[in-house]
C-alpha positions as CSV (number, residue, x, y, z in Angstrom):
1,M,60.9,-1.8,45.8
2,Q,61.2,-4.9,43.6
3,V,62.3,-4.2,40.0
4,K,61.8,-6.6,37.1
5,R,63.4,-6.6,33.7
6,F,61.4,-7.5,30.5
7,V,62.9,-8.0,27.0
8,A,60.8,-8.2,23.8
9,A,61.2,-7.7,20.1
10,D,59.3,-4.4,20.2
11,M,57.7,-1.9,22.6
12,R,54.2,-3.2,22.0
13,R,55.1,-6.8,22.9
14,A,57.1,-5.6,25.9
15,L,54.1,-3.7,27.3
16,E,51.9,-6.8,26.8
17,L,54.4,-8.9,28.8
18,V,54.4,-6.3,31.6
19,R,50.6,-6.3,31.8
20,Q,50.4,-10.1,31.8
21,E,53.1,-10.5,34.5
22,L,52.5,-7.6,36.9
23,G,49.0,-6.5,36.0
24,P,47.5,-3.1,35.1
25,D,49.1,-1.4,38.1
26,A,52.7,-2.0,37.1
27,I,55.0,1.0,36.8
28,I,57.6,1.3,33.9
29,L,60.8,2.7,35.2
30,S,62.9,2.8,32.1
31,S,63.4,1.4,28.6
32,N,66.4,0.6,26.5
33,R,67.1,-0.6,23.0
34,I,69.2,-3.7,23.0
35,P,70.2,-6.1,20.2
36,E,67.3,-8.4,21.2
37,G,64.9,-5.5,20.8
38,V,63.5,-3.5,23.8
39,E,64.3,-3.8,27.5
40,L,61.9,-2.5,30.1
41,L,62.5,-2.1,33.8
42,T,59.3,-2.2,35.9
43,T,58.2,-2.2,39.5
44,M,55.1,-2.7,41.7
45,G,56.2,-0.2,44.3
46,S,53.9,2.0,46.5
47,D,53.0,5.6,45.7
48,Y,55.5,6.8,48.4
49,E,58.4,4.8,46.9
50,L,57.4,6.0,43.5
51,K,57.6,9.7,44.6
52,Q,60.9,9.1,46.2
53,L,62.1,7.6,42.9
54,Q,60.8,10.5,40.9
55,N,62.6,13.1,43.1
56,R,66.0,11.4,42.6
57,P,68.2,12.3,39.6
58,F,68.4,9.8,36.8
59,A,72.0,9.2,37.4
60,D,71.4,8.2,41.1
61,A,69.2,5.3,40.2
62,T,70.7,2.2,41.8
63,F,68.8,-0.4,39.7
64,A,70.7,0.5,36.5
65,P,73.6,2.9,37.2
66,S,75.0,2.5,33.7
67,E,71.9,3.5,31.9
68,P,69.7,6.6,32.2
69,L,66.2,5.8,33.5
70,L,62.9,7.5,33.1
71,S,59.8,6.9,35.2
72,D,56.2,7.1,34.0
73,G,55.6,10.0,36.3
74,D,58.4,12.0,34.6
75,I,57.1,11.3,31.1
76,S,53.6,12.6,31.7
77,P,54.4,16.3,32.1
78,R,57.1,16.2,29.4
79,I,54.8,14.8,26.8
80,L,52.5,17.8,27.1
81,E,55.5,20.2,27.2
82,R,57.4,18.8,24.2
83,Q,54.4,17.8,22.1
84,P,55.3,18.5,18.4
85,T,53.6,21.4,16.7
86,R,50.3,20.4,15.0
87,K,47.5,22.1,13.2
88,V,45.2,21.4,16.1
89,A,45.5,23.4,19.4
90,P,47.4,21.8,22.3
91,V,45.5,20.4,25.2
92,I,45.7,22.4,28.5
93,T,45.4,20.0,31.4
94,Q,46.4,19.8,35.1
95,I,48.5,17.2,36.9
96,P,46.8,16.6,40.2
97,D,48.2,14.3,42.9
98,H,46.1,11.3,41.8
99,P,46.7,7.5,41.8
100,N,46.4,7.5,38.0
101,V,49.9,8.9,37.7
102,G,51.3,5.3,37.9
103,K,49.0,3.8,35.2
104,T,50.5,2.1,32.1
105,G,49.9,3.3,28.5
106,V,47.2,0.6,27.8
107,Q,45.3,1.7,30.9
108,L,45.6,5.4,29.9
109,A,44.3,4.5,26.5
110,D,41.3,2.7,28.1
111,D,40.6,5.7,30.4
112,I,40.8,8.2,27.5
113,E,38.4,6.1,25.4
114,R,35.9,5.9,28.2
115,A,36.1,9.7,28.7
116,R,35.5,10.2,24.9
117,L,32.5,7.8,24.9
118,R,30.9,9.8,27.8
119,M,31.5,13.0,25.8
120,M,29.9,11.4,22.7
121,A,26.7,10.6,24.5
122,A,26.2,14.3,25.1
123,H,26.6,15.3,21.4
124,K,24.8,14.6,18.3
125,A,26.4,12.0,15.9
126,E,27.3,14.6,13.3
127,E,28.9,17.1,15.8
128,S,30.7,14.3,17.6
129,A,32.2,13.0,14.4
130,K,33.6,16.4,13.4
131,E,35.0,17.1,16.9
132,F,36.7,13.8,17.1
133,M,38.2,14.3,13.6
134,V,39.7,17.6,14.8
135,G,41.1,16.2,18.1
136,K,41.9,12.6,17.3
137,N,45.7,13.3,17.3
138,T,45.6,15.2,20.6
139,V,47.7,13.6,23.4
140,V,45.9,13.4,26.8
141,N,48.0,13.7,30.0
142,A,48.2,10.5,32.1
143,G,47.4,12.5,35.2
144,I,43.8,13.4,34.3
145,P,41.4,11.9,36.8
146,R,38.9,9.4,35.4
147,H,35.9,11.7,35.9
148,T,37.6,15.0,35.1
149,P,36.4,16.5,31.8
150,V,39.0,17.6,29.2
151,Q,38.9,21.1,27.8
152,A,40.4,21.8,24.3
153,S,40.4,24.8,22.1
154,R,38.1,23.5,19.2
155,P,36.1,25.3,16.6
156,K,32.8,26.4,18.1
157,K,29.5,25.1,16.6
158,G,26.7,26.2,18.8
159,M,27.8,25.4,22.3
160,S,31.4,24.3,22.5
161,A,32.7,21.3,24.4
162,A,34.3,23.6,27.0
163,E,31.0,25.2,27.8
164,R,29.4,21.8,28.2
165,Y,32.2,20.4,30.4
166,P,33.7,23.1,32.7
167,L,37.4,22.7,33.5
168,V,38.9,22.5,36.9
169,D,41.5,25.3,37.5
170,P,44.8,23.9,36.2
171,A,47.8,23.7,38.5
172,P,51.1,25.2,37.3
173,I,53.3,22.7,35.5
174,S,56.9,22.5,36.6
175,K,59.6,22.4,34.0
176,E,61.5,19.1,33.8
177,P,64.9,18.3,32.4
178,K,65.3,17.4,28.7
179,L,64.3,13.8,27.8
180,T,67.0,11.3,27.0
181,P,67.0,9.4,23.7
182,E,65.7,6.3,25.5
183,A,62.9,8.3,27.1
184,A,62.1,9.9,23.8
185,S,61.9,6.4,22.2
186,F,59.6,5.2,24.9
187,R,57.5,8.3,24.6
188,E,57.0,7.8,20.8
189,A,56.1,4.1,21.4
190,L,53.5,5.1,24.0
191,L,52.0,7.8,21.9
192,S,51.9,5.5,18.9
193,N,50.2,2.8,20.9
194,T,47.7,5.3,22.4
195,R,46.9,7.0,19.1
196,S,46.5,3.8,17.2
197,A,44.0,2.5,19.7
198,Q,42.1,5.8,19.6
199,D,42.2,6.1,15.8
200,A,40.8,2.5,15.4
201,K,37.9,3.1,17.7
202,I,37.2,6.6,16.3
203,E,37.2,5.2,12.7
204,A,34.8,2.4,13.8
205,L,32.4,5.0,15.3
206,L,32.6,7.3,12.3
207,T,32.2,4.6,9.7
208,K,29.4,2.9,11.6
209,E,26.3,3.0,9.4
210,K,23.7,5.4,10.7
211,P,20.1,4.1,10.8
212,A,18.0,5.3,8.0
213,P,15.7,8.1,9.1
214,A,12.1,7.0,9.8
215,L,9.6,7.8,7.1
216,V,7.3,10.5,8.4
217,V,3.8,9.9,7.0
218,P,1.4,12.7,7.7
219,V,-1.8,11.6,9.4
220,V,-4.7,12.6,7.3
221,D,-8.2,12.4,8.5
222,G,-10.5,10.0,6.6
223,L,-13.1,12.7,5.8
224,D,-10.5,15.2,4.7
225,Q,-8.9,12.6,2.4
226,H,-12.2,11.7,0.9
227,A,-13.0,15.4,0.3
228,Q,-9.6,15.9,-1.4
229,L,-10.2,12.9,-3.6
230,S,-13.6,14.1,-4.6
231,E,-12.2,17.5,-5.4
232,L,-9.5,15.9,-7.5
233,Q,-12.0,13.8,-9.4
234,A,-14.1,16.9,-10.1
235,E,-11.1,18.7,-11.5
236,I,-10.2,15.8,-13.8
237,A,-13.8,15.7,-15.0
238,D,-13.8,19.4,-15.8
239,M,-10.5,19.0,-17.7
240,R,-12.1,16.1,-19.7
241,L,-15.1,18.2,-20.4
242,L,-12.9,21.0,-21.8
243,L,-11.0,18.6,-24.0
244,E,-14.3,17.2,-25.4
245,Q,-15.5,20.6,-26.2
246,Q,-12.3,21.4,-28.1
247,L,-12.5,18.2,-30.0
248,D,-16.1,18.9,-31.0
249,R,-15.1,22.4,-32.3
250,L,-12.2,20.9,-34.3
251,T,-14.3,18.2,-35.9
252,G,-17.3,20.5,-36.4
253,Q,-19.7,18.0,-34.8
254,Q,-22.9,19.3,-33.4
255,T,-23.9,17.6,-30.1
256,I,-27.0,17.7,-28.0
257,A,-27.5,20.6,-25.8
258,N,-24.8,22.8,-27.4
259,D,-25.9,25.7,-25.3
260,S,-24.6,23.8,-22.1
261,P,-21.2,22.2,-22.2
262,I,-22.1,20.2,-19.1
263,L,-25.2,18.7,-20.7
264,A,-23.3,18.0,-23.9
265,S,-20.8,16.0,-21.9
266,I,-23.6,14.1,-20.2
267,A,-25.1,13.3,-23.6
268,R,-21.8,11.8,-24.8
269,R,-21.6,9.7,-21.7
270,L,-25.2,8.4,-22.2
271,E,-24.3,7.5,-25.9
272,R,-21.4,5.5,-24.6
273,L,-24.0,3.4,-22.7
274,S,-25.3,2.4,-26.2
275,L,-28.5,4.2,-25.7
276,P,-30.2,5.5,-28.9
277,K,-30.0,9.3,-29.6
278,D,-33.7,9.9,-29.1
279,V,-33.6,8.3,-25.6
280,V,-30.5,10.4,-24.8
281,A,-32.3,13.5,-25.9
282,K,-35.3,12.7,-23.6
283,V,-33.0,12.2,-20.7
284,I,-31.0,15.4,-21.3
285,N,-34.2,17.5,-21.7
286,A,-35.3,16.3,-18.2
287,C,-32.0,17.3,-16.6
288,T,-31.5,20.5,-14.8
289,K,-28.6,22.7,-15.6
290,T,-25.8,22.5,-13.0
291,K,-22.4,24.0,-12.6
292,T,-20.3,20.9,-12.3
293,L,-20.2,17.6,-14.2
294,S,-20.1,15.6,-11.0
295,E,-23.5,16.9,-10.0
296,A,-25.1,16.6,-13.5
297,W,-24.1,12.9,-14.1
298,P,-26.0,11.4,-11.1
299,D,-29.0,13.6,-12.1
300,A,-28.9,12.2,-15.6
301,L,-28.8,8.6,-14.4
302,A,-31.7,9.3,-12.1
303,N,-33.7,10.6,-15.0
304,L,-32.8,7.6,-17.1
305,A,-34.0,5.2,-14.3
306,H,-37.2,7.3,-14.0
307,Q,-38.0,6.9,-17.7
308,L,-37.4,3.2,-17.8
309,P,-40.8,1.3,-18.1
310,I,-40.8,-1.1,-15.1
311,N,-43.6,-3.4,-14.0
312,G,-42.3,-3.4,-10.4
313,R,-44.1,-6.4,-9.0
314,D,-44.0,-10.2,-9.0
315,I,-46.6,-10.8,-11.7
316,V,-47.0,-14.6,-11.2
317,D,-47.2,-14.4,-7.4
318,Q,-51.0,-13.8,-7.6
319,G,-51.5,-16.6,-10.1
320,G,-53.0,-16.5,-13.6
321,I,-52.2,-17.8,-17.1
322,F,-49.0,-16.5,-18.6
323,A,-47.5,-17.2,-22.1
324,F,-43.8,-16.5,-22.9
325,V,-42.8,-15.9,-26.4
326,G,-39.5,-15.0,-28.1
327,P,-36.8,-16.1,-30.5
328,T,-35.1,-19.4,-30.2
329,G,-32.5,-19.4,-27.4
330,S,-33.8,-16.3,-25.7
331,G,-34.3,-18.2,-22.4
332,K,-38.1,-18.9,-22.4
333,T,-37.9,-22.5,-21.0
334,T,-35.4,-21.7,-18.3
335,T,-37.4,-18.7,-17.2
336,I,-40.6,-20.8,-16.9
337,G,-38.7,-23.3,-14.8
338,K,-37.5,-20.6,-12.4
339,L,-41.0,-19.2,-12.1
340,A,-42.6,-22.6,-11.5
341,A,-40.1,-23.6,-8.9
342,R,-40.5,-20.3,-7.0
343,Y,-44.3,-20.7,-7.0
344,V,-44.1,-24.4,-5.9
345,L,-41.9,-23.4,-2.9
346,Q,-44.4,-20.8,-1.8
347,H,-47.8,-22.3,-2.7
348,G,-47.3,-26.0,-3.3
349,A,-47.1,-28.2,-6.5
350,D,-50.8,-28.9,-6.8
351,K,-51.4,-25.3,-7.9
352,V,-49.0,-25.2,-10.8
353,A,-49.2,-26.6,-14.4
354,I,-47.0,-26.2,-17.5
355,I,-48.2,-26.1,-21.1
356,T,-45.9,-26.3,-24.2
357,T,-46.9,-25.5,-27.8
358,D,-43.5,-26.6,-29.2
359,T,-44.2,-29.6,-31.3
360,Y,-41.8,-28.7,-34.1
361,R,-38.4,-29.5,-32.6
362,I,-37.2,-33.0,-31.7
363,A,-37.1,-33.7,-28.0
364,A,-38.5,-30.2,-27.4
365,H,-40.4,-31.4,-24.3
366,D,-37.5,-33.2,-22.6
367,Q,-36.3,-30.3,-20.6
368,L,-39.8,-29.3,-19.4
369,R,-40.7,-32.9,-18.5
370,S,-37.5,-33.4,-16.5
371,L,-38.2,-30.2,-14.6
372,A,-41.9,-31.1,-14.1
373,R,-40.9,-34.5,-12.6
374,I,-38.7,-32.8,-10.1
375,L,-41.3,-30.3,-9.1
376,R,-44.1,-32.9,-9.4
377,V,-46.3,-30.7,-11.6
378,P,-48.3,-31.7,-14.7
379,V,-47.1,-30.9,-18.2
380,R,-49.6,-30.6,-21.1
381,V,-48.8,-30.5,-24.9
382,V,-50.8,-28.4,-27.3
383,D,-51.2,-30.1,-30.7
384,E,-53.9,-30.6,-33.4
385,A,-55.7,-33.1,-31.1
386,N,-55.4,-30.9,-28.1
387,P,-56.0,-27.3,-28.9
388,L,-55.0,-24.6,-26.5
389,D,-58.5,-23.7,-25.3
390,T,-59.2,-27.4,-24.5
391,V,-56.0,-27.8,-22.5
392,L,-56.7,-24.6,-20.5
393,R,-60.2,-25.8,-19.5
394,S,-58.6,-29.1,-18.2
395,L,-56.4,-27.0,-15.9
396,R,-59.0,-24.8,-14.4
397,H,-58.1,-26.0,-10.9
398,C,-54.6,-24.7,-11.1
399,S,-54.0,-21.2,-9.9
400,L,-50.9,-20.7,-12.1
401,V,-50.5,-22.0,-15.7
402,L,-47.2,-21.2,-17.5
403,I,-47.2,-21.6,-21.4
404,D,-43.9,-22.3,-23.2
405,T,-44.0,-21.5,-26.9
406,A,-41.8,-22.5,-29.8
407,G,-39.3,-20.1,-31.1
408,F,-39.6,-19.1,-34.8
409,R,-37.6,-16.9,-37.1
410,H,-39.2,-13.6,-37.9
411,G,-41.6,-14.0,-40.8
412,D,-42.2,-17.7,-40.3
413,P,-45.8,-18.7,-41.1
414,H,-46.0,-20.9,-38.0
415,L,-45.2,-17.9,-35.8
416,K,-48.2,-16.1,-37.0
417,A,-50.5,-19.0,-36.3
418,Q,-49.1,-19.4,-32.8
419,L,-49.6,-15.8,-32.0
420,N,-53.1,-15.8,-33.3
421,A,-53.9,-18.8,-31.0
422,L,-52.6,-16.9,-28.0
423,A,-54.4,-13.7,-28.9
424,A,-57.7,-15.7,-29.1
425,Q,-57.5,-16.4,-25.4
426,P,-58.2,-13.2,-23.5
427,Q,-57.3,-14.7,-20.2
428,V,-53.7,-15.3,-21.4
429,K,-51.1,-12.6,-20.6
430,T,-48.2,-12.7,-23.0
431,Y,-44.7,-11.6,-22.2
432,L,-41.8,-11.2,-24.6
433,V,-38.5,-12.8,-23.5
434,M,-35.5,-10.9,-24.9
435,S,-31.9,-11.8,-24.6
436,S,-29.9,-8.7,-23.5
437,N,-26.8,-9.8,-25.5
438,S,-28.7,-9.5,-28.8
439,Q,-28.2,-6.6,-31.1
440,A,-30.5,-3.7,-31.0
441,Q,-31.9,-4.4,-34.5
442,M,-32.7,-8.0,-33.5
443,L,-34.5,-6.8,-30.4
444,K,-36.6,-4.3,-32.4
445,A,-37.5,-7.0,-34.8
446,S,-38.7,-9.3,-32.0
447,V,-40.8,-6.6,-30.5
448,H,-42.4,-6.0,-33.9
449,A,-42.8,-9.7,-34.8
450,Y,-44.4,-10.7,-31.5
451,G,-46.5,-7.6,-31.1
452,A,-49.5,-9.3,-32.5
453,A,-49.8,-11.4,-29.3
454,R,-50.9,-8.3,-27.3
455,L,-47.7,-8.1,-25.3
456,Q,-48.1,-7.2,-21.6
457,G,-44.4,-6.7,-20.9
458,C,-41.0,-8.3,-21.3
459,I,-38.3,-10.2,-19.5
460,L,-34.6,-9.4,-20.0
461,T,-32.5,-12.5,-19.8
462,K,-28.7,-13.3,-19.9
463,L,-27.6,-10.1,-18.2
464,D,-24.5,-12.0,-17.1
465,E,-23.6,-12.8,-20.8
466,T,-23.5,-9.2,-22.2
467,A,-21.0,-6.4,-22.2
468,S,-23.6,-3.7,-22.4
469,I,-27.4,-3.6,-21.7
470,G,-27.8,-0.1,-23.1
471,E,-29.2,-1.4,-26.4
472,A,-31.8,-3.5,-24.7
473,L,-32.8,-0.7,-22.4
474,G,-33.1,1.6,-25.4
475,V,-35.4,-0.8,-27.2
476,V,-37.6,-1.2,-24.1
477,M,-37.9,2.6,-23.7
478,Q,-38.7,3.1,-27.4
479,S,-41.4,0.4,-27.4
480,R,-42.7,1.3,-23.9
481,L,-42.7,-2.4,-23.0
482,P,-42.6,-2.8,-19.2
483,I,-39.8,-5.0,-17.8
484,A,-41.2,-7.6,-15.4
485,Y,-38.2,-9.8,-14.6
486,T,-34.4,-10.0,-15.2
487,T,-32.3,-13.1,-15.2
488,D,-28.5,-13.4,-14.8
489,G,-27.7,-17.1,-14.7
490,Q,-28.9,-20.6,-15.2
491,D,-29.6,-21.6,-11.6
492,I,-33.2,-22.6,-10.8
493,P,-34.9,-21.0,-8.9
494,K,-32.2,-18.5,-8.4
495,N,-30.9,-15.9,-10.8
496,L,-34.4,-14.4,-11.3
497,D,-35.3,-11.0,-9.9
498,V,-38.2,-8.6,-10.2
499,A,-37.0,-5.7,-12.3
500,R,-35.8,-2.6,-10.6
501,A,-35.0,0.6,-12.6
502,H,-32.1,1.8,-10.5
503,Q,-30.5,-1.6,-10.5
504,L,-30.6,-1.8,-14.2
505,V,-29.1,1.6,-14.7
506,A,-26.4,0.9,-12.1
507,R,-25.6,-2.4,-13.9
508,A,-25.3,-0.6,-17.2
509,V,-22.8,1.9,-15.8
510,A,-20.8,-0.8,-14.1
511,L,-20.6,-2.8,-17.3
512,L,-19.4,0.3,-19.1
513,K,-16.7,0.9,-16.5
514,T,-15.3,-2.5,-17.1
515,N,-14.7,-1.7,-20.7
516,P,-11.4,0.2,-21.0
517,A,-12.3,1.6,-24.4
518,T,-15.5,3.4,-23.2
519,A,-14.9,3.7,-19.4
520,V,-16.8,6.6,-17.7
521,S,-15.1,8.5,-15.0
């Protein structure tokens, strides 16, 4: 057996030198403290030679007769026997006849760590951390086989580690002589080295940040979610209704349909559409009593759409003579351009003619003449030399004649003359052009002022320039003037539509919802 001597400043450095020189299978025979630091005697002998060496008394060792020696095989059982008293329970192990007996402290630390990692894989993170905290100072015998589980008396939580890892029946441990001071020094260095390696890895495992738990989002069916949302909206509407009732009682106001809180709430909503009270009353009287506000509101809107006077057809598609009257800026000329362009696209330019009676404004004909040039349709001007009846006779071959009139203020003498000229021609159908962004009083005044022309209906313009069309709808319902067309832009021939009652009501509600001050739920 070849014995080598290593000298280093401390035990840790000496173990590193042994590992570098002889490898992981080296056997430490003894250690001494010398002025230079620590002295280790090691060997690479076989297992048989090692057993022979272990059976010899320390004093008979020939490689260092002046110093007591201690083999790694002798240290292992004594470590377990003379382990200092701790708060944790001592580890009960066996010492089988196994090649691991000759392993160094570094190898033992690696084997112990691998065993601990295998145990951790069988436990949850929280249980594993607690068990390691309890047993991190426990010394594990060097003779434990690599795949032999360790049993320790630990606090039980559910199933204990001993139940998960059954222990092989331990062999009796023989008593050994008392350790010498040098052996005790080596034992403390080995234990310190093993515990420090264990503690560092255990702390790294315990302080390792756990992944955040995944957010569990309950899967809700689309239909169920929609039903729940509808139910919530209904409850909110009922709460709002209750608050409105309490406010009415506090202020002493009398509302329509006081006998039905639901209808009273519907009446308030219709008033927020800027509809006049008499129109609201008619709509409410046509409503049926329901139990919930969510059912009553659509019913009220349907009644409103049913009561709107609508022409419902494209009046110029079959041809004829049509005159368009209204205040200045209401959109008469633009509407005539859209109707003419649509008719030309469908029937040809030789069937359309345009007449203007506006000789009072400078360059009043320029827009119409520019449009007529594009459409290639004739334009005629009515003046003192060319009265309306004469111009109409000259255009008998045209299937569609559109008459643009001058806009006058209400009460202007020229307005009365113009309306009388139109009324004198029974074949002329007159339509009032009303801007939906005008005030209700101005719209009523226009209906009254142009009524002398035997109005056949009206056209609502500039729907895209108003915040509410309720006032215009109220005037139309009060005057019973059918709506023929609606316009919502300047594009020709686009932005012109045949009037539809449900579309107008839907637009009125949509405009109201965009206004935060009067939004309807």
